[in-house]
N, C-alpha and C positions, 0 to 999 in steps of 0.2 A: 625490359626493368626501367630503360628509359621513360616509358610511359607512365608506369606506376609511379616511379619519383615526381616528376611532373605534375600527377595528380596530388602526390600526397604532400607535395610544399604547396601546393595550389590550397590543398586543405588545412593545414597549418595554421598558411597565414590568414585566412578568413576566419578558422577558429578563434587564433590568437585575437585577432580584431574585434569579433562578437564577444567574447568574455571581457575585453578592457573595457568595451562601450556600457556596461552593465551596470557601473556604481551611479553613473549619471544619466542615462538615455530614460525616458520615458517606459514605465511598465508597460501599459497595452503598446497593441500592435498600431502602424499607424495607416496603414491600408485594408482592404478586407480581402476575402479569399477570390473573390474576381478578378482587383485589381493583379492580384500575384499568380494567376491563369493567366492574364493577358501577356504578362512580363515572361513566361513559359516559352512562350511561343509554339509554333508548328512543329508536327515532328518533319524534321529535314528528311530529303531525299537521299542524302548520303550520310558517312560519317562525320562526328567532328570529334578533333582532339580531345583525348581526355580532361587536359587541364582546361582547355573551354570549357567544357562541361561542367566544371569546379567549380568556375569562375560565374555562368550563366545563372546556376543553382543558387549559389550565395548571393549573387546581386541582384538574383529577383526575389527571394525571401527575405531577404534580409528587413526590409520596411513591413513585411508580416508577420515577423516574430514576435511573439510576446517573449520580456523577460522574466520568463517563469523561475531562472537558474538564480538570479539577483535576490540579494538579500531584504527587498521589499516586495516580493512575492506573497499573501497572505492567502490567497482564493480557494486554495483549496488541498487537503492534504497533500502534497507535493514538495519532495525535497531537492535538493541540487545533487550535484555530482562533486564528491570529493576528488580532492588533485591526484592523487595514488590510483583510484576508481577510473578515473577518466583514461589516466594515461593506460592501465591495462584493458578498460574497453577498447581501444584504439588499436591494442594489440589484439584483442580477441577477433577483430575483424580481419586486422592483414593474417594472424597462423589459421583462421577459417579450419578450426577443428570442428569437428561435428560429432560431440559429445554425447554420445547415446551407446556405444561399447566400449565397454573397457580394454579389451584388446584393439582397438583401433585406435583409440587417445586416450594411452594412459596418463599422459600432462592432465587433461580435463577431468579424468576420475580423481585421479590424487587431488588436484587442488580440490575439488567439491567434497571429498572426503575429509580432506583438515579443515576447510572451512566450516562444514557440517558440526564435525567437534566442537571446533571454536565456540559457533552458535549455541550447541546446545549447554555448553560450558556456562556461557555470560548469562544465558536466558535462564539458566538452573533448570532446565528439562531434563528428562532420564536420557543417562551417557546413551544408549542402547537404540535410540530414537533413529528413524531414517528420515534423512533431508532431501525431499525433492526440489530442485532449482526451473520453477515453471515462468512462467511468461509475467504475471504479476499477481494482486491479493485475491481476484476473481477466479483464477485457474488454479491458485492454493486451495480457495476455499471447495473448487469443484475435485480438485485430486483428494483431500480429506475427505470429503460427502462421499465420493463415490467407493472408497474405502469402508465409511461408515455405512453407506446402504450393505455393501455385500456382505459383511459380517453380520450385520443384527439379521439381517435373512439367511444365513448360513447357520449362524445360532438357532434360527426358528426352525431349522431341517429344509432350508429351501435352497437351491443352487442357483441365481439369479444367472450367471454368467454362460450355462449352461439351457437352462428351458426360460431368459427373459422375465420382465416383469408382468406379462399377462398371464393371469392365473394365478400368482404368486401372493402371497399375504399382503395385507398395506402396510407401507413403513408410514407411522407418525414422526412429523420433526416438528418440535418445539422450540420457537424463538421465540425473544423478547419483542415485545409491541414495536423499539426504537433498534433493530437492526439494521446494518447495511445494506442495499440491494442486494450487495454481492453475494449474499448469502441465498438470495431469493433466487437470481438468476442460475446457477449452479445446480439448485434443486429441478428446474425448468430440465434443462439439460439430462439431468439425470432420471426425467422421469416420475419426479415424485410430487410434481403439485405444489401448490401453494403451501406453506407451513403453518400450524397451528401459532396465533400469536399470544402470548403470556404478556398480561399487563405489567406496565413498567412504573418503576415511584416517577418525582419529579424532576428527578437528576437522568432519568437516562435508564434505571438500571432493572434487569429483571425482576421483580420478585419473588422471592424465595418462597414466600406461602403461598403465591399464586401459583408456580412451579407443582407443589407440592398438590395441589390439588387435580390440576390438569394431569399428573401421571398417576395417581389414584384413581381417578374416572376413566383410563380408558387400557390398554393392554396391547401385547404386541410388539412387532418388531418399533424402537421408537430411539430417535434419534433427538437428543437436546445440544442446542446451539449457541453457548453462550458469547458474551465478547467482551474485549481488552481496549476499551477507547473508544466511548460514544462519538458521533462526527460531531454532536453540538455541546456537549455539556464536557467532554473528553474521560468522561468515567467509566469506571471498571462493572461488570456483573459482579454480585458477591459467590466467588468462585467456590470456598471451601464447602458452605452450606449447599451449595446447589450441585454440586459435582458428588457430593456424599448422596445427596437425594438420588440423583439419577444413578448412578451406580447400583443402588438399593432397588433400584426396579430396573434392573439390567439394561440400561440404556447405555448407548455410547453417546461421549461428550466431545464436544467439537468447539474451539474456540475460535473465532474469526479476532485476530489482534492485527489489523494491517499494518496501522500504526503503533497502536496503545500497548502491542506486548513487549514493544521495547523498554518500557518503566518496569520491569522485572529486573534490569540489568543494575539498578539501582537502590541502596537499601532507602530511600527516600519512599519508593511504594510499596514497601516490603508487606505490611498490612493491605494494600490496596489490593496486592496480588496475590495474597496467601490462599493458597489450596489450589494455582494455578496449575500448576505441574504435574497435578492427581489427572489431568484430562486426558483422554484418548488422543487428541491431535490437535495441530495447532495450524493457524495458517496467517502470514504474516508477509510484508513485502520491503526489500531492502532499500526500495528506490524511495520510499519515504522516511524513517526518521533515522536510519542508518546512512543515506546519502549515496546509495550506489546508482550509476545509469542504468534507464529503463530497462525491462526484461529481467528483473531481479525477484521477482515471487519468491517464498520460500514456504514449501508444504511439508510438517512435519510429523509423523505418526510415531505413536509408541512402539509400536505390533512391526516393525520393520517386515516380516513374512505375510501378515496381510496387506499392506501397501502392495508389496511385490505381486502378491497373488491378483491383486485389482488393476495393477498398471502393466506388469510384464506382455510382453508378445516375443512369438517365437517364430523363426523362420528358418529354411535348412540352409539359406547362404550367410545367414549370419553367423560371425564369430563369437559364440555367446560365453558368458563366465559368470559365476556367483559374483554378485553385487554389482551387475551393470548398472550404471544411472539411468538407464531407460527403463528398469523396475520402481523406479522414484519416481516418473514423471509420466503424463501420456500422453508423450510425444517421441520418436526413436530420432527422426533429425530435428536438432537444435544447435545453437552455437553455445560456445563454453562460458555459460553464464558465470559459474564459481569465479572466474578469473577476478573479476571487478569486484564481487564481493571480499574472494579472500584479499585484496588489497587495500580494500577501505580497513577492514580488519586490523590487517599486518601494520599498516600507517597510523591510527589510533592507538593500537594494544589497548588492553582491558581498562585503564584509569580511562584513555580519550574517549571510549564509548560513552561510558557514565558521565563524563564531564561535556558531551555533547547531547545527550538526555536532558541532563540537567538543565543545561544552558539553554536549549529551546524553552522549556518549562518554565526558565527563570524569565526570559523575553514575555513569555504569554501573560505571566504576573505583571511584569511591568506597563503590557497593553493593557490590564485590567484595571491598574492604579493610575493610568493617564486618562483613560477613557471616563473614569469617574468624576475626574475635574471638568469635564467639558459640557457645559450647561446642557440639559435635556437628554443626557446621554444615562442611559440605563444597563448595568450589567448584570445579563439577566443568569449569569450559572457562577456557580463555585469551582475556579476555576484551578482544577487538579490535576491537569496532565498540560498541554498545547493549544488547546481549543477555547476560543473567549468569542461569547456571543452578546451585542449589542442591540438595543433596541434607541427610537429618539424620539417617542411619543408612538403617535397612531401609525399604523403601517405606510401610510403614505407620505407621511414625514421620512421614515426612515431606508423608503424605498429611494426618495430624493437625495436621499445621503448619501446612498450606496451609487446612484447614478452622479452625483459630482464628484466624490470619490474617482471614477473611472475616467472622469473628463479631466480632474486636475492632472494626472497621470503619474504622480508620485508614486503611489502606492497601489495594489490590487488585494481588494478584501471582497469577500462575493456577500451576494443576497441570497440568504436563505428564508427557510418556514421553520418555527419551533413553537409548539405549544401555542400553535393556533396564532403565532403573531409572526410577522416580516419581521426580519433582522440582517445584521451584516455579520458576519463572522469571521471572526480571526484566526487561521491555522498557520500556527509557528513550525515551518517544519526544514528549513534550510540553516546549512552550516553557515555559511555565511553571513548570515544575518548578524550586525552589530547592535550594539547600543544606539548608534547614531541612526542605523537604518529604521530603528524602533522611533526614537526623538522624529527624525521627517515624518515619518508615517502618520504620527501621531500630530503633527503639526497638522500633517492634509487632511486628517478627519476631523482637527478643530475647523478648518478653513470651510469642509463640507457641509457640518453641521452649521455654521453660522450662515451657507449661501442657503441653506434651506429654511431658514425664516426661524421667528419664535416657535416655542410651542405653542 
């Protein structure tokens, strides 16, 4: 216990120092990976006291850390960690529970069941749906799409779990042309290959008329993947029309809502997400908009039995029970991911979750309004959620602005490409972002644009 206490006390001190530095430190790292590796040193011949190991790790890594948890990181859709969720995450590591079997870790199973029901209620999804706690949005998509694959093949009279994919009917997967690659990657894992891209409109939304045509032009087992929150525009696919069309053709409908699914908690986006709850599965990541620490993806499937059929494993040594957490994820051994998610929800309450989502969107609108006042800056998207896309003339100048921003260090906004143009993209995802963070970041954007010269 003495070694544990010493290590935990040092970790607490370093963690507190890191969190206290976030408001003023430059957002980018100060050294590269090679320098951090040099500082970590060689593998010693003998043991090192636990507290010294923690000190060495913290001191070697600190200059190579990016201030992602600060209120001025907008480079990717990456949230921070709410205080209650961070505390629960520390407890999760200390408790060291393997949340796979209900009888083995009843606390972990109970917390995930309670948090899962709260999530379904907040998001307006069917109350009987199963919620699996996975690593992130990619594995949430994988879990849902695996269930979709198995189900549509079963409906076609083919048991893929027994016979494998070889020799079975082909599965058509229809996706919007502007889907996120975290949909394509699981399809490769699942042996389904590249999906069929359905044309999207100027806001990145799948076109319902094009989807209708593609559904009518083919047959056989079909999966349709829709999107809640385009990574550039932040916009939402027309769920009501597309889901009805897909179901008319016997297709399974999955919604990739890594960050945008959370819009469903607020009346502000009621029309944008109309029909969302009629899908068959949904994927999201609590680390993004809900601001739970990493390792908090959520796979939600309407048919709990179908999910269990695809995910559950069995062994004579396992003390199995109906409703085991392992029936809802691709893993048997895993940490108790539900503890931090439960803590985030309990700390915020219903109104707090709504306020968090609406506040992030308000900051995005403030960014767009402020950017329009910068000479030569063009806001390329209608800001409907938490994403803002900017251009500063031609591609070369836009890239120069992005580079100048990183050199300035006040904020981090990533370069990307949308509608065949180089852009600077702002993703507002962190609970700790304040009005002052927005102001400081806009000032840095203004300086970067000025340093790039006139258009």
